[in-house]
N, C-alpha and C positions, 0 to 999 in steps of 0.2 A: 877548410870548412869543418871537417871532423864530425863530432857528435852533436846532435840536436836532441835535447832531453824532452822535447815536447812529446806527449803521449799521442799516438796516432789513433783517431777514431775511425772505425771501418766506414768506408764510403758506400759499399753495397753489401747486403747480407749474403754470405756464401750459402750455397746449397749444403745442407747438413747431411753428412754421411749417415747411413743406417747404423744403429748401435743396438746391441741386445740388452745392455744394462747401463743406460745413460747415467743413472745416479751413482753407480759404482765407478764408472769412468770419470765422473766429475770429481771424485774424491782423490784420484791418483795424482794428478798434476795440478799445481796451483800457480797461477800467473802472478808474478811479482811486479812486473812493470813492462812498459813498451816505450821505445824511443826510435829515433831515426839516426842512422849513420850516413853522413854525406861524404863525398870524395874529399880527400885532403887538399887538393889543389883548388885555388880560387877560380882558375880558368882551365877548362878542359879542351883538349885538342879536337874532340869530336862533339859537335853541337847537336847533330841529328844524323840519323841514318834511316834509309827506307826499309820497309819490309818488302822483300822481293818474293818472287814466285815460290822459292824454296820455303819461305817463312809462313806464307798466308794460309796454307791448309791447316795449320795448327791453331788458328785463332779460336776455334770452337772445341779444342782439346782443353785440358786443365793444366794448372801449374804442375811442373814436374817436382816431385818430392823425394829428397834423399835424407837418410838418417845415418850419422856416423857416431859410434859409441866408443868412448875412451875410458880407460881405467885410471883411477887415482887423480891427483891434481887438486889444487886449492881453487874452488869455484870462483871466488871473487877476483883473484889474481888472473886466472885464465880468461875470464870474461872481458876484463879490461884490456888484456893483451889482444884478444880476438877482435874487439871493437876497434882498437887502434890500427891493427893490420888490415881490417876490413875497409876502414877509411882510406888507407894507403892503396889497397889493391883496386878500389873503385876508380881511382884516378887513371888506371890503365884500362879499365873496362867501363867507360861512360854509359853505354847502353843499359847496363844493369842499374844505373843510378837515376835513370830518367823514367818517363812514362810513355804510353802509346798516345799518339795524336793523329790528326788528319790535316793534310794541306788543303788549300783552297779548292782543289779538284776532288777532294774526298779520298785521296790515296793515303793509306796507313803508313806511319813512320814512327820511329822512336825519337822523342824530343829530350835533349839532355842539357838544357840551360834554362835560366830564369825560374819561373814558377813550376816548370815541368821537371826540375831537378829535385825529385822527391827523396833520393837516397834509398837505402835499404831499411825496411822495417825490421827492428830487432826486438824480440820478446825474451824476457828473462823469466824463468820458471823454476819450480822446485818439485821434485818427486822423490823425497828423501827416504821413502820406504822401498824404493825400487833399486834392485842391485843390477850391476852391469850384466851379470850372468843371465838375468831374465830377458835382456834385449839381445844377447849374443847367441842365444839358442837358435835352433832351426825353425821353430814355429814362431809366427808373429804374435806377440801378446795382444790381448783384446784392447789395451789402452794405447797401443802404438801411435794412433792418430793424434793423441794429445801431445806428442813429442815433435810433431812436424806442423808448421803453420800452413794456412790457406787450403785446408781440406775442402774440396767441393768448390773451389774458386776457379772459374773459367778464365782462359787467357784474355778474352775480350775485356775483362774487367780491369786489365792494365791501362785502360783509358782513364781510370779514376783512382788507381792505387799503385803502390810501388811494384816494380817488376822483379824484385828480389825480397824475400822475407827469410829471416833467420831466427831460430829459437835455440837459446842455450838453457838446458834443463839440468839442474843440480840433482845428481843421483846419490844414493847412499854411499857408493864407493867410486864415483866417477862423474862423467859429464856426457850428456847427449847433445849433439849439434844437429838440429833439424833444419833443412833448407828447402825453400820452394822457389823455383825459377819459372818465369813466364816462358812457356814453350814456344810461343810465337817469336821469341827473341833469340833463342839458342837451342841447340840440340845436345845430345849426350857428350859428344866430343868436346864441345865448347864448355859444357858444364864442368867437366873434370879438368880442362885447361884452367878455368877460373879457380877451382878449388886448389889445384896444385900451386898456382901463383899466390893465392891467399896464404897457403901454408908456408911457402918460401919466405914471404915477407914477415910472417909471424915468427919464423925461426931466426930472423935478423938479416936476411938478404937485403941489399940496397936497391935491387930491382928484380924484375921477373925474368926468368931465363928464356921463355918463349914469348916474344911480344905479340899481342893480338893484332890481327889484320882486320880493320873495320870497314874497308871499302867494298861494300856489298855490290856496288854497281859493276865491279869486275866479274862477279859471278853471274849476274843477270840484270839487264838494263830495263826490262819491261816494268811498267808501273800500272797497277790495276786498282780500280775503284770497287770496293766490296759493299754489298748491302748486308749489314750485320744484324743478327737477331737482337731483340730488345734486352734479353737476359739469358742466362744459362737455362733457367727453367723453361722459358719460351722455346728455346732450341730443343731441349731434351724431350719435351712433350710430343714432338713429332718424330722421335727416333724410331725407325721401323723395328729395332731390336726390342722395343718395349722398355719397361722399367728395369733398372739395375737389380741384379740378383745377388744375394749374399754369397761371398766367396771365402775360401780358405787360402792363405798364402803360406808357403813353406820353402825353405832353402834346402836343396839337395846338393851335397858336396861330392865332387869327383876328384879323387887324388890324381897326381901326375901319372901314376902307374895305370889307373883306370882309364884315363884319357888316352894314353898311348895304346892300351889294349883295344879300345874302341876304334881308334884310327887304323891300327894294324888289321883288325877284322874286316873293316870296310874295304881297305885297299887290297886285301887278299882276293877279293872277287873281281878285280879289274882285269880287263883284257890286256894282253901284252902291248906296251906302248901307249896305253891310255894315260891321260893326265892324272897325277896322284890326287887323292881326296884329302881335304884339309881337316884339321882338328874340329873346326866349326861344323863342317858338313857331316862328319861322322857322329859327333855328339848331337847335332840337330836331328839326325835320323833316329838316334837312340831315344831322344825325348819324344819325338813325333810318334814313334811306334808305341811307346809306353802310354802316352795320353790317349791314343786310339783304344788301347786295351782297357784303360781305366774308365773310359766313357762307354764301354761295352757297345761300340759301334757295330752295325751290321756290315757284312762284306760289301754290299752295294752302296753304302753311305760314302759320300764324297767328303774328303777332308783336305783342308787348305793349310799350307805352311807359308807364313808371311815373314819377311825379313826387312827390317828397317836398316837400309844399307847406306853407308857413308859414301857420298859422291865426290869428295874433295879431290881425289886423285883420278877420278873417272871422267870429269868434265874436261873440255878442251878450250883454253889451256887449263892445266891443273891449278887448283888453289893451294896456297901455302898451308902447312900444318896449323899455323896460328889463325886461320880464317875463323872469325868469331861470328856465329849466327847459326842458321839451320842449313845443312847441306845433306839432308837425308831424304830418301824416297823409299816407299814400301814396294817390294817386289813379291810376286806370288808364284807358287806352284801348287798343283792339286792332283790328287789321285784317289782311287777307291780304297777304302780302309782295308778291305780284304786282300787286294793286290799288294798293298804296302806290307801287310803283316805276313803274307805267304811268301814274299820274295826275300832273297838274301839281303843283308844290310847294304850292300853296294847299290841296290836299287834306289832307296830313298836318298842316300847320300849323293848319288849322281844326279837325281832330280834337283837337289839344292845347288849342286855345282853348276848345272846347266843354266838355271835362272840367274845365278850370280854372274856367270861368264858373259851372258848376252846383254847385261845391263851396262852398255858402254856409253860414250858421249852422245852418240846418235839417239840411243833409246832414252837417255835422260832428257835431251832436248825435245824429243817428241812428246814426252810426258808433260814437260813444262808448257809447251805450246798448246797441248790439249786443255790444260787447266786455264791458261790465259784466254783461250777462245770461249770458254764457258765456266767461269769461276763458280764454285759451289762451297757450301758450308758442310764440312764433314762431321761425322759422329766418330768418337774415338773407338767405338766398337765395330767399325766397318771392315774388319780384317777378313771376314769370310766365314763360310759355314764350317762347323766343327774344326775351328782353326787352332793352330799353334802359331803364335806371333812372337818373334824374338826381337827384343830391343836391348840396348846397352851393348857392351863388348868386353870380353876378357882382356882385351888389350888396354883398356882404361886403367890407369894406375891408382885404383881406388884405395888400396891399402898402403899407399905411399903418402897419403895426406896426413902429414905429421906437423902439427902446429907448434911443436916444441915440447910437447908432453907425451910423446910416443905415438905409435901407429894405432889406428882404430882396432878395437876388438871385433867389431862387426860393422859392415856397411849393408844397408838394405833400403828398399824403396817404400814410400808411403802408399796410400790406397788410390790416389788420383791416377787416372788413365789406366786402371786395371780392368780387365774383363776376363771371362772364362777362357783360358788358354794363353794368357799373357805370360811371357817368360823374360826375365831379365838375367843376362849372363854377366857375371863378374869374375875378375881374377880371384882365384881361390884364396881364402884366408890363410891356408897352409903354405902359400908361396909356390915357387917353381912353376910348373905348367898346370897346377891344379885349377879347377874351375868350379864356381858356385852357381847353381841354377836356381833362381828364385821364381817359383811357379805359382800361378793363381788358377784354381779350379773350383767348381762347385763342390760342396762337402762330400757328396757320395763318390765322385770321381777321385777326389783327393784321398779318401779312405782306401779306395782300390789301389791307387798309385803307391801308397805307403806299404801295401802288402805285396807288391809286385817284385818278387825276387829277381826276375830277369832284368828289371830296371835298376834295382838297388845293388845287386851283387855282381859287379863287373870284374 
């Protein structure tokens, strides 16, 4: 099938993100054109797949946005290569080429054939005054949202538009690849599985090394009918958290040495024979404490730490690594800010270890049954009071996404699904065991965090 040069008209108007200088932002990135890329195969093995209980809670979240920035390369040649390999990889990942639909009973599913085979929306753009270094820094530039598609587009809009959108933006000295994935169709694990497979084919591989597993019925057989809101705006107006507030996003990099020091410090406080604390738990405690300080919380204020945890190996039976879909659940622990800050580092890290360890197959099943008994539409800012919420994982090989013109100079997220306290953890750009923490906070708290020597100087 390949490339369809028809320009896609938007089906629904997206909710526009807040901007401080819309006129200035408008001048940075120019849209050259839009097209669709369809799977290369005439017939796809997967015609449809259900949205199961793991998928449904994300229907009122927003498309997940990722931005990868590359140095050098000839734009036109790179884009044609990327389109060709995108067409090839969609053959292996049919759900990303389809759209959301409902069966006769009103159960949501992904439809991947006939008129429902929309392919991926591809946007070509130019920002020829923008240098790679502007996007590779720690702070997100004000125009970043122009480089990723589908800002403010809720996942339920996948009923009428593609489930994957990609923007290729020509930079002064490189290329920005912005992607938007419908979060009701896949989670972070599957996102980077897809990106890795796309890069493999772009580099000339004849097939993908990890074949996706599309039989979601193996993970959950329950089918639910949902009453969806009319639109994103209709849903958001009832959000108990109120209107979205302006945030600042910044990447804080922790070297391999810093990560090891944090882990050693947390484990030094363990009782003899206790289970060792992980890198994630020790770094999580470090971030949690710093955010509490940055927010100037009172000792009696409760603070919540939320983790979006991968359940693939926790369910019974375990799902294969190639399981393509959502298999994430949010787990929580809470404490008083004063107790967290007055205690040794082992305290917070152990709280995180405990909530992770108890989330086994029985707990996962109980959570799924609870949702199935009373389905509800969630708000993406539901993580809890004074929260720190961690998504993504340093285990995802984000800096290995090489399309044939080198590894990315920077990988970062767009503004969708961000709220005060959201943290995305990535493998560090410096390699080894280094970790990058992309943190969103209100402006005052971020300013405090940037001055926190205890946080910065590990």
